[in-house]
DSSP file (Angstrom, degrees, kcal/mol; ACC not computed):
  #  RESIDUE AA STRUCTURE BP1 BP2  ACC     N-H-->O    O-->H-N    N-H-->O    O-->H-N    TCO  KAPPA ALPHA  PHI   PSI    X-CA   Y-CA   Z-CA
    1    1 A M              0   0    0      0, 0.0     2,-0.4     0, 0.0     0, 0.0   0.000 360.0 360.0 360.0 125.6  -18.8   71.0   62.1
    2    2 A S        -     0   0    0      0, 0.0     2,-0.5     0, 0.0     0, 0.0  -0.782 360.0-153.1 -99.4 139.0  -16.4   71.1   59.2
    3    3 A V        -     0   0    0     -2,-0.4     2,-0.2     3,-0.0     5,-0.0  -0.946   7.3-142.2-116.4 128.0  -17.3   72.9   56.0
    4    4 A E    >   -     0   0    0     -2,-0.5     3,-1.7     1,-0.1     4,-0.4  -0.595  22.4-122.2 -81.9 148.0  -15.9   72.0   52.6
    5    5 A V  G >  S+     0   0    0      1,-0.3     3,-1.1    -2,-0.2    -1,-0.1   0.835 113.4  59.8 -59.0 -32.4  -15.0   74.8   50.3
    6    6 A T  G 3  S+     0   0    0      1,-0.2    -1,-0.3     3,-0.0    -3,-0.0   0.684  99.2  58.3 -71.6 -16.6  -17.4   73.3   47.7
    7    7 A D  G <  S+     0   0    0     -3,-1.7     2,-0.3     2,-0.0    -1,-0.2   0.508  90.2  92.0 -88.4  -5.6  -20.3   73.7   50.2
    8    8 A M    <   -     0   0    0     -3,-1.1     2,-0.3    -4,-0.4    -3,-0.0  -0.631  54.1-170.3 -94.6 147.9  -19.8   77.4   50.6
    9    9 A V        -     0   0    0     -2,-0.3     2,-0.5     2,-0.0    -2,-0.0  -0.897  19.9-126.6-129.6 161.8  -21.5   80.1   48.5
   10   10 A S        -     0   0    0     -2,-0.3    -2,-0.0     0, 0.0     0, 0.0  -0.940  21.4-168.0-111.2 130.3  -21.1   83.8   48.1
   11   11 A V        -     0   0    0     -2,-0.5     5,-0.1     4,-0.0    -2,-0.0  -0.972  26.9-115.5-119.7 126.7  -24.0   86.1   48.7
   12   12 A P     >  -     0   0    0      0, 0.0     4,-2.4     0, 0.0     3,-0.2  -0.284  26.1-119.7 -58.9 146.2  -23.9   89.8   47.7
   13   13 A H  H  > S+     0   0    0      1,-0.2     4,-2.6     2,-0.2     5,-0.2   0.875 111.9  53.2 -56.9 -42.8  -24.1   92.2   50.6
   14   14 A A  H  > S+     0   0    0      1,-0.2     4,-2.1     2,-0.2    -1,-0.2   0.900 110.5  47.3 -62.3 -41.1  -27.3   93.8   49.3
   15   15 A D  H  > S+     0   0    0     -3,-0.2     4,-2.4     2,-0.2    -1,-0.2   0.902 111.0  51.9 -66.3 -40.4  -29.0   90.5   48.9
   16   16 A W  H  X S+     0   0    0     -4,-2.4     4,-2.3     1,-0.2    -2,-0.2   0.926 110.9  47.2 -61.0 -45.6  -28.0   89.4   52.4
   17   17 A E  H  X S+     0   0    0     -4,-2.6     4,-2.3     1,-0.2    -1,-0.2   0.880 110.5  52.6 -64.8 -38.0  -29.4   92.6   53.9
   18   18 A A  H  X S+     0   0    0     -4,-2.1     4,-2.1    -5,-0.2    -1,-0.2   0.900 109.9  48.7 -63.8 -40.6  -32.6   92.2   52.0
   19   19 A L  H  X S+     0   0    0     -4,-2.4     4,-2.4     2,-0.2    -2,-0.2   0.909 110.8  50.3 -64.9 -42.4  -33.0   88.6   53.3
   20   20 A R  H  X S+     0   0    0     -4,-2.3     4,-2.2     1,-0.2    -2,-0.2   0.904 110.7  49.7 -62.5 -40.9  -32.3   89.8   56.9
   21   21 A A  H  X S+     0   0    0     -4,-2.3     4,-2.4     2,-0.2    -1,-0.2   0.888 110.3  50.6 -65.2 -39.0  -34.9   92.5   56.5
   22   22 A E  H  X S+     0   0    0     -4,-2.1     4,-2.6     2,-0.2    -2,-0.2   0.905 109.9  49.3 -66.3 -41.6  -37.5   90.0   55.2
   23   23 A V  H  X S+     0   0    0     -4,-2.4     4,-2.5     2,-0.2    -2,-0.2   0.914 111.2  50.5 -62.6 -42.3  -36.8   87.7   58.1
   24   24 A K  H  X S+     0   0    0     -4,-2.2     4,-2.3     2,-0.2    -2,-0.2   0.918 111.6  47.8 -61.3 -44.2  -37.3   90.6   60.5
   25   25 A R  H  X S+     0   0    0     -4,-2.4     4,-2.6     2,-0.2    -2,-0.2   0.915 111.8  49.5 -63.5 -43.5  -40.6   91.6   58.8
   26   26 A L  H  X S+     0   0    0     -4,-2.6     4,-2.4     1,-0.2    -2,-0.2   0.896 111.3  49.0 -64.3 -40.2  -41.8   88.0   58.9
   27   27 A R  H  X S+     0   0    0     -4,-2.5     4,-2.4     2,-0.2    -1,-0.2   0.910 111.8  49.3 -65.0 -41.5  -41.0   87.6   62.6
   28   28 A R  H  X S+     0   0    0     -4,-2.3     4,-2.4     2,-0.2    -2,-0.2   0.917 112.3  48.0 -63.2 -43.7  -42.7   90.9   63.4
   29   29 A D  H  X S+     0   0    0     -4,-2.6     4,-2.4     2,-0.2    -2,-0.2   0.900 111.5  50.0 -63.8 -40.9  -45.8   89.8   61.4
   30   30 A A  H  X S+     0   0    0     -4,-2.4     4,-2.2     1,-0.2    -2,-0.2   0.903 111.4  49.1 -64.7 -40.4  -45.8   86.4   63.2
   31   31 A G  H  X S+     0   0    0     -4,-2.4     4,-2.4     2,-0.2    -2,-0.2   0.893 110.5  50.4 -64.4 -40.3  -45.6   88.2   66.6
   32   32 A A  H  X S+     0   0    0     -4,-2.4     4,-2.4     2,-0.2    -2,-0.2   0.897 110.5  49.6 -65.5 -40.0  -48.4   90.5   65.7
   33   33 A Q  H  X S+     0   0    0     -4,-2.4     4,-2.3     2,-0.2    -2,-0.2   0.902 111.2  49.3 -65.2 -40.7  -50.6   87.6   64.6
   34   34 A A  H  X S+     0   0    0     -4,-2.2     4,-2.2     2,-0.2    -2,-0.2   0.908 111.9  48.5 -64.7 -41.5  -49.8   85.8   67.9
   35   35 A A  H  X S+     0   0    0     -4,-2.4     4,-2.5     2,-0.2    -2,-0.2   0.905 110.8  50.6 -65.0 -41.2  -50.7   88.9   69.9
   36   36 A L  H  X S+     0   0    0     -4,-2.4     4,-2.5     2,-0.2    -2,-0.2   0.908 109.5  50.9 -63.2 -41.8  -53.9   89.4   68.0
   37   37 A S  H  X S+     0   0    0     -4,-2.3     4,-1.8     2,-0.2    -1,-0.2   0.907 110.7  48.6 -61.7 -42.4  -54.9   85.8   68.6
   38   38 A R  H  X S+     0   0    0     -4,-2.2     4,-1.2     2,-0.2    -2,-0.2   0.906 111.9  49.2 -64.5 -41.0  -54.2   86.2   72.4
   39   39 A M  H  < S+     0   0    0     -4,-2.5     3,-0.3     1,-0.2    -2,-0.2   0.909 112.2  47.7 -64.8 -41.2  -56.2   89.4   72.5
   40   40 A Q  H  < S+     0   0    0     -4,-2.5    -1,-0.2     1,-0.2    -2,-0.2   0.809 110.4  52.2 -70.6 -28.4  -59.2   87.8   70.7
   41   41 A A  H  < S+     0   0    0     -4,-1.8    -1,-0.2    -5,-0.2    -2,-0.2   0.725  89.8  92.8 -78.1 -21.9  -59.0   84.7   73.0
   42   42 A D  S  < S-     0   0    0     -4,-1.2    -4,-0.0    -3,-0.3     0, 0.0  -0.595  71.8-146.5 -74.8 125.2  -59.2   86.9   76.1
   43   43 A P    >   +     0   0    0      0, 0.0     3,-0.5     0, 0.0     4,-0.3   0.842  36.9 178.2 -64.4 -31.7  -62.8   87.4   77.2
   44   44 A G  G >   -     0   0    0      1,-0.2     3,-1.1     2,-0.2     5,-0.2  -0.058  51.0 -39.5  64.7-164.4  -62.0   90.9   78.4
   45   45 A A  G 3  S+     0   0    0      1,-0.2    -1,-0.2     3,-0.1     6,-0.2   0.663 129.5  66.6 -73.8 -17.9  -64.5   93.3   79.9
   46   46 A D  G <  S+     0   0    0     -3,-0.5    -1,-0.2     2,-0.0    -2,-0.2   0.515  85.7  92.6 -82.2  -3.8  -67.3   92.4   77.5
   47   47 A S  S <  S-     0   0    0     -3,-1.1     4,-0.1    -4,-0.3    -3,-0.0  -0.186  93.9-101.8 -83.4 178.6  -67.6   88.9   78.9
   48   48 A D  S    S+     0   0    0      2,-0.1     2,-0.1    -2,-0.0    -1,-0.1   0.667  93.3 102.7 -72.8 -17.1  -69.9   87.6   81.7
   49   49 A E  S    S-     0   0    0     -5,-0.2     2,-0.5     1,-0.1    -2,-0.1  -0.429  83.2-113.7 -67.4 140.6  -67.0   87.7   84.1
   50   50 A S        -     0   0    0     -2,-0.1     2,-0.4     2,-0.0    -1,-0.1  -0.644  34.0-166.0 -79.2 128.3  -67.1   90.7   86.4
   51   51 A A        -     0   0    0     -2,-0.5     2,-0.5    -6,-0.2    -6,-0.0  -0.930  14.2-134.7-115.1 138.0  -64.2   93.1   85.7
   52   52 A V        -     0   0    0     -2,-0.4     2,-0.5     2,-0.0    -7,-0.0  -0.781  17.5-161.9 -93.3 132.2  -63.2   95.8   88.0
   53   53 A T        -     0   0    0     -2,-0.5     2,-0.3     6,-0.0    -2,-0.0  -0.962   7.0-166.8-116.7 130.0  -62.6   99.2   86.5
   54   54 A F        -     0   0    0     -2,-0.5     2,-0.1     4,-0.0    -2,-0.0  -0.856  17.5-131.6-114.1 147.7  -60.6  101.9   88.4
   55   55 A T     >  -     0   0    0     -2,-0.3     4,-2.5     1,-0.1     5,-0.2  -0.442  41.2 -99.8 -79.3 170.3  -60.1  105.6   87.8
   56   56 A E  H  > S+     0   0    0      1,-0.2     4,-2.3     2,-0.2     5,-0.1   0.909 124.8  46.2 -60.4 -42.9  -56.6  106.8   88.0
   57   57 A S  H  > S+     0   0    0      2,-0.2     4,-2.2     1,-0.2    -1,-0.2   0.882 112.1  50.9 -70.1 -36.9  -57.0  108.1   91.6
   58   58 A E  H  > S+     0   0    0      2,-0.2     4,-2.5     1,-0.2    -2,-0.2   0.906 111.7  47.9 -65.1 -40.7  -58.7  104.9   92.7
   59   59 A L  H  X S+     0   0    0     -4,-2.5     4,-2.0     2,-0.2    -2,-0.2   0.913 110.8  50.7 -66.7 -42.3  -55.9  102.8   91.2
   60   60 A A  H  <>S+     0   0    0     -4,-2.3     5,-3.9    -5,-0.2     6,-0.7   0.906 112.2  47.6 -61.3 -40.9  -53.3  105.0   92.9
   61   61 A A  H ><5S+     0   0    0     -4,-2.2     3,-1.1     4,-0.2    -2,-0.2   0.904 109.6  52.6 -66.8 -40.8  -55.1  104.6   96.2
   62   62 A A  H 3<5S+     0   0    0     -4,-2.5    -1,-0.2     1,-0.3    -2,-0.2   0.840 112.8  45.2 -63.3 -33.1  -55.4  100.9   95.8
   63   63 A W  T 3<5S-     0   0    0     -4,-2.0    -1,-0.3    -5,-0.2    -2,-0.2   0.419 118.3-113.0 -90.0   1.1  -51.6  100.7   95.1
   64   64 A G  T < 5S+     0   0    0     -3,-1.1    -3,-0.2    -4,-0.3    -2,-0.1   0.800  84.3 119.4  74.1  29.0  -50.9  103.0   98.0
   65   65 A L      < +     0   0    0     -5,-3.9    -4,-0.2    -6,-0.2    -5,-0.1   0.427  35.2 116.5-104.7  -1.0  -49.6  105.7   95.8
   66   66 A S              0   0    0     -6,-0.7    -9,-0.0     1,-0.1    -8,-0.0  -0.375 360.0 360.0 -71.7 149.3  -52.1  108.4   96.7
   67   67 A E              0   0    0     -2,-0.1    -1,-0.1     0, 0.0    -6,-0.0   0.430 360.0 360.0 -93.1 360.0  -50.7  111.5   98.4
């Protein structure tokens, strides 16, 4: 891709950094919204589905980590 000198612009460093920070914030917010949507869509333990709950020692034993 060839760039003509007339197609180029100069952006002050402070403005560039502000734009980068805004993009980072927007991506983080979008990720948080997506995670919240996934959590809300998950039926979780409150649903009619039976969920198994383990204590720490029961889980360790189930994974073969008990001493």
